[in-house]
C-alpha positions in Angstrom: 5.8 23.2 -10.1 9.1 24.8 -9.3 12.1 23.0 -9.8 13.4 22.4 -6.2 9.7 21.4 -5.2 9.9 18.6 -8.0 13.0 17.2 -7.1 12.2 17.0 -3.6 8.9 15.2 -4.6 11.0 13.0 -6.7 13.6 12.2 -3.7 10.8 11.3 -1.4 9.3 9.1 -3.9 12.3 7.0 -4.3 12.9 6.9 -0.6 9.3 5.9 0.1 9.6 3.1 -2.7 12.8 1.9 -1.6 11.0 1.4 2.0 8.0 0.0 0.5 9.7 -2.8 -1.4 11.6 -3.9 1.7 8.7 -3.6 4.4 5.6 -5.4 2.4 7.2 -8.5 2.3 8.9 -8.3 5.6 5.3 -7.7 7.0 3.5 -10.5 5.1 6.4 -12.9 6.5 6.5 -11.5 10.0 2.8 -11.2 10.6 1.2 -13.7 8.5 3.8 -16.4 7.9 3.4 -15.7 4.5 6.4 -15.9 1.6 6.3 -13.1 -1.2 8.2 -13.2 -4.5 8.8 -10.2 -6.2 7.4 -9.1 -9.6 5.8 -6.7 -11.8 2.2 -5.7 -11.2 -0.5 -7.8 -13.0 -3.9 -7.7 -13.0 -5.8 -10.2 -10.6 -8.6 -11.8 -11.8 -11.9 -11.2 -9.9 -12.8 -8.7 -7.3 -10.3 -6.9 -5.2 -9.6 -5.0 -2.0 -7.9 -1.6 -2.2 -6.8 0.3 0.6 -5.3 3.7 0.8 -3.4 5.6 3.3 -2.7 9.3 2.8 0.8 10.7 4.4 1.8 14.2 4.5 5.2 16.0 5.6 6.1 19.3 5.7 6.7 19.8 1.6 5.0 16.5 0.1 1.7 14.8 0.1 1.4 11.3 -0.9 -0.6 8.2 -0.9 0.2 4.4 0.0 -2.3 1.9 -1.8 -2.3 -1.6 -1.5 -4.7 -4.0 -3.9 -5.4 -7.5 -2.7 -7.5 -9.8 -4.7 -10.3 -11.3 -2.7 -8.6 -14.7 -2.2 -5.4 -13.2 -0.7 -7.6 -11.2 1.8 -9.2 -14.1 3.0 -6.0 -16.0 3.3 -4.6 -12.9 5.4 -7.8 -13.3 7.5 -7.3 -16.7 7.9 -3.6 -16.1 9.3 -4.6 -13.6 11.2 -7.8 -14.6 13.2 -8.3 -18.5 12.3 -11.4 -20.2 10.6 -14.2 -19.5 13.1 -14.4 -15.8 11.7 -15.3 -16.6 8.3 -14.9 -13.8 5.3 -17.4 -11.4 5.5 -16.7 -8.2 3.7 -16.3 -6.0 7.0 -13.3 -8.4 7.9 -11.6 -8.3 4.7 -11.6 -4.8 4.5 -10.2 -4.6 8.1 -7.3 -7.0 7.2 -6.7 -5.1 4.0 -6.7 -1.6 5.7 -4.3 -2.9 8.3 -1.7 -4.1 5.9 -1.9 -0.7 4.2 -1.6 0.8 7.5 1.4 -1.2 8.6 3.5 -0.5 5.4 2.2 3.4 5.5 3.5 3.4 9.1 7.0 2.0 8.2 7.5 4.3 5.4 6.4 7.4 7.7 8.9 5.8 10.4 11.8 6.2 8.3 10.9 9.1 6.0 13.2 12.0 6.0 12.0 14.7 6.2 9.7 13.0 8.6 6.0 12.2 7.6 3.7 14.3 10.2 0.2 13.3 9.0 -0.7 9.8 8.4 -4.4 9.2 8.0 -6.5 6.2 8.6 -6.9 4.1 5.8 -9.5 4.1 3.4 -10.7 0.7 1.9 -13.5 -0.3 -0.7 -13.9 -3.5 -2.7 -13.4 -3.0 -6.3 -12.4 -4.3 -9.8 -9.1 -5.4 -10.7 -6.7 -2.7 -12.1 -7.7 0.4 -10.0 -4.8 0.8 -7.8 -5.7 4.2 -6.1 -7.3 7.2 -7.9 -4.4 9.4 -9.4 -3.3 12.4 -8.0 -1.0 15.0 -9.9 2.4 14.2 -9.1 4.9 11.2 -9.4 3.7 7.6 -9.3 5.7 4.1 -8.3 4.0 0.6 -9.1 5.3 -2.7 -8.0 3.7 -5.9 -7.6 4.1 -9.4 -5.9 3.1 -12.9 -5.9 1.9 -14.4 -2.2 0.5 -17.8 -2.0 -0.4 -17.8 -5.7 -2.1 -14.7 -5.8 -0.9 -11.0 -7.3 -1.1 -8.2 -5.0 0.3 -4.8 -6.0 1.3 -1.4 -4.1 1.4 2.1 -5.4 2.9 5.2 -4.2 2.0 8.7 -5.2 3.8 11.7 -4.3 3.1 15.4 -4.8 4.7 18.5 -3.8 2.6 20.8 -1.5 2.0 24.4 -2.8 2.6 27.0 -0.5 
């Protein structure tokens, strides 16, 4: 990794982290009517939903990952669709993926240099403490509490090698 590329990746991670810390609570409040309290990342109990969106700009690639405990995914589903839809895995995956996509989209919209590729979310049910497979590069993690549930967000950035 050359020094300029490493600096660019570090600055990108800081900018994405700043955007993410502001936007995740804002989205949960505006879209779902839920209040979020900032904290450190804690491992939630039980199964979780993990959604990851890959972003790519001219010089960097990265991932935005959101991990929701099953109960919070159900709460978001209820807020979004009402009770008659139930809580099947397909619906919970959709809600988790959409939340991650909203966060990634807002990061991409404010990113300088701009993000040119924003992939669809990849979502799966997992055990806690597995926020996104690691890529080589830099990582940022943050936790929140929402409706008594812990949720987390991870960002990973690495420079593109020409």
